[in-house]
C-alpha angles and dihedrals in degrees: 000000000000127000094261091054092049091051091045090053094050094046091046091054098041096044099034091235127148104257088223089068092058118091132156088263095050111115126225086236090058091053090049095243115162128191094278091053087052092054090047089050090050092051092047092048091049091053094043098044099030095234141106119262102208115220092232089058092046091054089056095052110116104151138027086249089062088060093046092047091049089054095045090054092058 
C-alpha cells in the first residue's frame, strides 16, 4: 500500500467518507474536515508513520496531496 492509499484509508475511516471520493486534489473542506479532524489526522499520521507532524505544517494542509507530499518528503 502506498502513502496515498494509507492516507485515503485513514481519512475515509475518520471522516466517514467513501474512499472513492478521495483523490490527491480533494480538499479537506470538501471532506468536511474541521480543525479537530485535522488534529486527529495529525495524531493518526504520527502513530502510523512514526514521525512528528509539526503544527506549522498542519496549518498549511489544504488537500490530501499536501499530506502525501509532506510524508513523501520525510
